[in-house]
C-alpha angles and dihedrals in degrees: 000000000000125000093255092058090046087055090049092244132119137209087244092056092046093050089061111287091291119163088220115089127222118292115275124200107220110202127190111187105202099164098107103035111160114241115217125192107224116242116217119240121221090252116101140120146165129219128221093268092057098257113143135204127189142143139217130193091274106041150343121271131216121188092342095309131101111266135199104208117208115198134181132195122234123159111220092203090057097052127068106259089227087064099046097097095049091045091053092049092052089052091050093046087054090061101264123140104180131051118208125198140169119235101213111206096209091052090065108031118054124161101023110274095019114105127194120196098151135115109339089011096052100124093174094056092048093052092046089054090053088052091046090062099041096258123141120222133223113192122207100203103173116170075212113030111158101198089154087291119143107273090359088287096308114132111244095257089054092047091057092053114112092212097050119138092021142082090274105144096230092049091048092049091052092045091051089061089055093049091047089054092049090048092053092048094049097040110144094005097101124110092249087058094049091264131127101247107108103152143038129190120209122213117330134248092352095172102148107032137090117300091215089058088075091052089049095051091050091051090049093048092051092051087053089057093256097145118164129160095242132036120199144180130189109270094243089064125115107237141139102266092183090070093058089213096136138025113235108224121195136226136206135171125195087196117044118201093189092060127073112276087001094292138293135264107317134205091237091102096059101079088245131179127267123309137131096244120359107237121117105004137026114225097028109152139150101213144038102282092200091068099065143036113264114245146145129237096173108040103163110233089161137354136220117257115217135205088266105035123053129180143143121244109226116212097220088056093053091049093049089048092054092045089052090056091050093049095048092054109272106156098183128044124205119173130210111224113002095157122034126218145171126270120253109252111270096003103089122114113255113262092032127103127247091253122074094195093135089193080269125176086255110042132224086267097044103255119137116246122209089258089066092063094040090055093042089067091060090042091058088049092051094047094046102034100023096097089066095035097058092056093052121102121228118250117192128204114266091251107018121198116257101173112090091196093059108105096170104065122072118247111214144144138177139221119203144174126172094350095305127098152105138282118218117206124187124195098163133089130179110249095004126086115229127214129222115271131206105225135195112188125200126182116196112203130177094260104022148015118232118205120195120210114265110260143167114261106206121226116258092027132111113188132180118221124196130219128192090002111181113214110180090321094314109118120220103196090194141336128207089213134068120259111221112157147022131203119187127182123171092345094306110122128207114191120193124209131189115227115232113245110272093354125118107231116246127189126191114203130193095230091201089072094053130088097179137002131193112189109156111176093021124111114232123205134158119243130165088348094303131113101242117197125195133175142169092185114033120065103187135070118184118205136176123209127215093275095052098256120138124242112188121191114206119191114204130186118247090255090054092048090055088054094049121113123186113222139180116191121177090340095309117119125212144154117234122202115202142148088220125084112254132218118187115215112180101279098000140069121219115205122203124188138170121237097339118090094193116086121202123185137169125210128207123234108030122241092017103111127028125195135217094239145088091238117152107262128195114190126207132171096274109013142034122227121209134186127192129168140197125198118282112245132183105206117240095239123161109218116179127175106225095176140348087274102032139067134179123222124195140151131202095197141051121248114261115245092256090063112076095186143338118231130198112213103213112197106185146140124227142087095291142328119238130194116217127187107189106311096337124098102220101182142319145210123225111220115251099153097271121108116252117243102209118195116214108185094094096045113038096063086067100048145288123323131222119210109202127185120216128218122263118270119211091217091070117112134192100047121108117256090238092059091045092051089052094049091049092052097046099028120222109331144158119252096188141339119212127183113213127189117213105212124206138190137167131218121194129211122240110252 
């Protein structure tokens, strides 16, 4: 410990009580990066239209090119089947390309010998809807699944078997019946048939069983006509990695509902080595990591609160957690859960609530949380820059940080291939506030050293910075801004960057790769032989490459980037900026917005997409502005307070078509809030200090609702003592009730 710490002082304090810590030189030495030739895995297939999927030990491959898959979990049995299509479109609009779902055994067979694959359990219809909208599917078929399902998804007679989850002959015979049922339900829906199913996960978190059990399950599945391209297990599973029969996919949660208060500060923000969940030891794995591409099947973008453990998922933490995974070499991202839901009656795991909302990016009732838009920025990046990213090797700092409680030292890592790459900087940590940092960044390459300008890295942010970024032959030596999306039409490229909070964007260009440059409003200076542009006013740089094609750089604020939606309509690409949530449907855009019936959106580039509407349009040089409105409507809800802890909600009229849903914002204090319809408990919300946004469209058509608050339970953790004392004094009570309309409109593109 140095003398300043012994004295109880800090460099920050001595510098004048600034929240910014002393400048740190971050160096990434990439001069001797090992080049590895990828080794093909025995998993590949083509479909009837000629599309091809494959994988090697470094990354996944789509149509012969490196591919960064993005996958999100939704459980069809936990979402109203009338909402499946809209839910899938929201996932796709958020940048995801694969839908993952458990197939819970006890959801479909009860009693023994009686199978139910209808309505909300219609797996085939769900998979077909995924295929209809161009989404791949990754099934998690168990036989044991967990997923907070009763007995981990096992029927009660399987749960009581001594030989369960093993190669016991009786258990295998029963499991074979399940696989045969799944095979029948999914017949013809596999990629090789032209269907959407590309992956299957066997078992789940099988950390203490028999390695040969996984091989046996795969053989059984194949004999049941379950025939995906890719097979996977969770990476904490015991299996024979030398056979390369399955790909181990990892998991990690910044918030942990199974731990008191939702957990403490974790090592997940330190760009650590491979492990299932970072807890006690970095680098803990159960297989040869060089045999398989690195990917996630359970990237925690939310977590389930329990009766005992309460917490609030913060969106910037979810974003930083994802960015860490990308930086440390994950070349596939699979979320758990991306869309929340509601538990099937009688089938929830003890200790869990009726809701399975998970504080997910898409809630139990289908509204988009801020985390959805935070993650979408990185999804655009993965979709538009992932081809290059997955081929890049990971380069750690010389002395990487391994203490999650250290807020002083910078956390950073690099990825590089052929002298170009990205630097990942993390100044966020779950449970620990992070101060601003003054950073100087240096990249050492075989033939050059690139020095970024010194800048302030704001606390609670996690940017990605490029170096030697090739854009249609124009070389960006570095950018003090985060690239996140590309739009290309007829060879003309538009690249979008997110400005760093509080930092003036700077771009260094290799002028030898330019034919022409228009940079009105930017300051040009020469440094290290580059043309360096900086601006606090202008947001656009127009360039032309050696072949006469345009490359336009557009710099957006963080707020604008959160509003950005990547679209492709009739082969024309664009980026749309809107306060509204956006759902893409073939040749139309559906807009959803809380409270406000007027929808504004901006499309880059200008004059690319025309719409079949008389919407108000304002043109500019590089974008088009549109405005469209629907009538303002206050829903005719009957809200009646029946007691201090109980309200009744009813409605005498159906919602008009321009209202997608009506939400009741329930601001309350108590142990939990429950929704009853007659004698049936429909769902609930466990108090964590955040108001509950309750969607009504799937309930009110069937009668009035009762929202009832429960008493406080002293076993609850994660809530401040002050709030607990207040609840105990007043008893469960409502602070405020607000009715909110969610408006919607659709705009169609001209053919």
